[in-house]
C-alpha positions as CSV (number, residue, x, y, z in Angstrom):
1,M,-27.9,-4.6,-24.7
2,N,-25.2,-7.2,-25.5
3,D,-21.4,-6.9,-24.8
4,S,-20.5,-5.7,-28.2
5,A,-23.2,-3.1,-28.2
6,N,-21.9,-2.0,-24.7
7,L,-18.4,-1.8,-26.1
8,R,-19.5,0.4,-29.1
9,S,-21.5,2.6,-26.8
10,L,-18.7,3.1,-24.4
11,N,-16.2,3.6,-27.2
12,S,-18.3,6.3,-28.9
13,R,-19.1,8.0,-25.6
14,F,-15.5,8.3,-24.6
15,N,-14.4,11.6,-26.2
16,G,-11.8,12.9,-23.7
17,N,-14.1,15.4,-22.0
18,N,-14.3,15.6,-18.2
19,V,-11.1,13.6,-17.7
20,M,-8.5,14.2,-15.1
21,S,-5.7,16.4,-16.3
22,T,-3.0,15.9,-13.6
23,R,-0.5,13.2,-13.6
24,G,-0.2,10.7,-10.8
25,T,-2.2,7.9,-9.2
26,L,-5.9,7.4,-9.6
27,L,-7.6,5.4,-6.9
28,V,-11.1,4.3,-7.7
29,G,-13.4,2.6,-5.2
30,I,-16.2,0.8,-7.0
31,G,-19.4,0.1,-5.1
32,S,-23.1,0.4,-4.6
33,P,-25.3,1.0,-1.6
34,H,-25.9,-2.8,-1.2
35,G,-24.3,-4.3,1.9
36,D,-20.6,-5.1,1.5
37,D,-20.5,-3.7,-2.0
38,Q,-20.1,-0.3,-0.2
39,I,-16.5,-1.2,0.7
40,G,-14.9,0.2,-2.4
41,W,-16.5,3.6,-1.7
42,R,-15.5,3.5,2.0
43,V,-11.9,2.8,1.1
44,A,-11.8,5.7,-1.4
45,D,-13.2,8.0,1.2
46,A,-10.8,6.9,3.9
47,L,-7.9,7.4,1.5
48,R,-9.1,10.8,0.4
49,S,-9.0,11.9,4.0
50,V,-5.3,10.8,4.2
51,G,-4.5,13.4,1.6
52,F,-1.7,11.9,-0.5
53,P,-0.3,14.4,-3.0
54,D,-0.7,13.3,-6.6
55,V,-3.4,10.8,-5.6
56,D,-6.9,11.4,-6.9
57,A,-9.4,9.2,-4.9
58,R,-12.8,8.8,-6.5
59,E,-16.0,6.6,-6.0
60,A,-17.6,4.9,-9.0
61,S,-21.0,3.1,-9.2
62,A,-19.8,1.1,-12.3
63,P,-16.3,0.2,-13.6
64,S,-17.0,2.1,-16.9
65,Q,-16.9,5.4,-15.1
66,L,-13.1,5.2,-14.6
67,L,-12.6,5.5,-18.4
68,D,-13.4,9.2,-18.1
69,W,-10.7,9.7,-15.4
70,L,-7.6,8.0,-17.0
71,E,-6.1,10.9,-18.9
72,G,-2.6,11.5,-17.7
73,V,-2.8,8.8,-15.0
74,S,0.5,6.8,-14.6
75,R,-0.9,4.4,-11.9
76,L,-4.4,3.1,-11.4
77,I,-5.5,1.4,-8.2
78,V,-9.0,0.0,-8.0
79,C,-10.7,-1.3,-4.9
80,D,-13.9,-3.4,-5.2
81,A,-15.9,-6.0,-3.3
82,C,-15.7,-9.6,-4.4
83,Q,-17.7,-12.6,-3.4
84,A,-16.1,-14.6,-0.6
85,R,-14.6,-17.9,-1.8
86,R,-16.4,-21.0,-0.7
87,Q,-13.2,-22.3,0.9
88,S,-13.2,-19.2,3.0
89,M,-16.3,-20.4,4.9
90,T,-16.1,-22.4,8.1
91,R,-18.5,-25.1,9.1
92,S,-20.4,-22.6,11.2
93,T,-20.9,-20.5,8.0
94,D,-19.0,-17.6,9.5
95,A,-16.9,-15.9,6.8
96,I,-13.2,-15.6,7.0
97,L,-12.9,-12.7,4.6
98,R,-9.7,-11.7,2.9
99,V,-8.2,-8.9,0.9
100,H,-6.7,-9.8,-2.5
101,R,-4.2,-7.8,-4.5
102,W,-3.9,-8.4,-8.2
103,E,-1.8,-6.8,-10.9
104,W,-3.5,-6.3,-14.3
105,P,-3.7,-8.3,-16.5
106,T,-5.0,-11.3,-14.5
107,L,-8.2,-13.5,-14.8
108,Q,-8.6,-13.3,-11.0
109,V,-10.2,-9.9,-11.4
110,T,-13.3,-11.8,-12.6
111,M,-14.1,-12.5,-8.9
112,L,-15.2,-8.9,-8.6
113,R,-18.9,-8.1,-8.6
114,S,-20.2,-6.0,-11.5
115,A,-22.9,-3.5,-11.0
116,G,-25.5,-5.6,-12.9
117,S,-25.9,-8.3,-15.5
118,H,-25.9,-5.9,-18.4
119,S,-23.0,-3.6,-17.3
120,F,-19.4,-3.8,-18.3
121,G,-17.3,-5.5,-15.7
122,L,-13.8,-4.3,-14.6
123,P,-11.9,-6.7,-16.9
124,Q,-13.8,-5.5,-20.0
125,V,-13.3,-1.8,-19.0
126,L,-9.6,-2.4,-18.5
127,Q,-9.3,-4.2,-21.9
128,L,-11.2,-1.2,-23.5
129,A,-8.9,1.3,-21.9
130,E,-5.9,-0.6,-23.3
131,R,-7.5,-0.6,-26.8
132,L,-8.1,3.2,-26.5
133,G,-4.4,3.7,-25.4
134,R,-5.5,5.0,-22.0
135,L,-4.6,2.2,-19.7
136,P,-1.9,3.4,-17.2
137,A,1.4,1.4,-17.2
138,E,0.6,0.1,-13.7
139,V,-2.8,-1.2,-12.7
140,I,-3.4,-2.7,-9.3
141,V,-6.7,-4.1,-8.2
142,F,-7.7,-4.8,-4.6
143,G,-10.6,-7.2,-4.1
144,V,-12.2,-7.2,-0.7
145,E,-14.2,-10.3,0.1
146,G,-17.7,-9.6,1.2
147,S,-20.4,-11.9,2.7
148,Q,-23.6,-10.1,2.2
149,F,-24.9,-7.9,-0.6
150,D,-28.5,-7.4,0.2
151,A,-30.2,-4.3,-1.3
152,F,-29.5,-1.2,0.8
153,A,-28.2,-3.3,3.7
154,E,-25.4,-2.0,6.0
155,V,-21.8,-3.2,5.5
156,S,-21.3,-6.5,7.5
157,P,-19.2,-6.3,10.7
158,D,-16.5,-8.5,9.0
159,S,-16.1,-6.2,6.1
160,V,-16.0,-3.1,8.4
161,R,-13.1,-4.9,10.1
162,L,-11.4,-5.3,6.8
163,L,-11.7,-1.6,6.0
164,E,-8.7,-0.7,8.2
165,R,-6.6,-3.5,6.8
166,V,-7.2,-2.8,3.1
167,T,-6.7,1.0,3.7
168,S,-3.4,0.4,5.4
169,V,-2.3,-2.0,2.6
170,I,-3.1,0.7,0.0
171,V,-1.4,3.4,2.0
172,A,1.8,1.2,2.1
173,E,1.4,0.7,-1.7
174,L,1.1,4.5,-2.2
175,E,4.1,5.2,0.0
176,A,6.2,2.7,-1.8
177,G,5.5,4.4,-5.1
178,P,5.3,2.9,-8.5
179,I,6.4,-0.7,-8.7
180,P,8.5,-2.2,-11.5
181,I,6.4,-3.5,-14.4
182,G,6.0,-7.3,-14.2
183,R,6.2,-7.7,-10.4
184,T,3.9,-10.6,-9.6
185,S,4.4,-11.2,-5.9
186,A,1.4,-10.5,-3.7
187,H,1.5,-7.7,-1.2
188,P,2.7,-9.3,2.1
189,H,-0.3,-8.0,4.1
190,A,-3.0,-8.2,1.5
191,D,-4.1,-11.8,2.0
192,G,-3.2,-12.0,5.7
193,R,-5.5,-13.6,8.2
């Protein structure tokens, strides 16, 4: 199925059923059971255990799932794995992994891994949500660099170490509340080393 067929399918499928009815923040951890791609799920699970009021933390296997959850959401925070940048690699091939924070719209979100070659990626889903009039006013995307995405592998030790950092950065983001539209500065701890 090509992208325009995917768009038509998603557009016709979205009918407003099974959507979140409360207002607040939706946090979506996107992932799969493949190595470091699990990090989005683990972040959502960790944040759900914190128990923020007015924050609905969910896991998704594909970015398109969040379309069903956007009703009444004022702020969307997405966490997903991304491929480590080549310049993040040292000569010994050990990864120096980072956490990125982006505000939508930005092309940097294309660094994120999509669930498969025929699935809609996050940029296309956010564009569709905007066309449907469902995109929240504030959209923040956290990309957590990963180094191994083998089928059904465990999360790498480096990504496990990043879990606490990205969780604390998102907690700080949640505690700060909604940010003014148009703020472009990166979170001070998001890309720390």
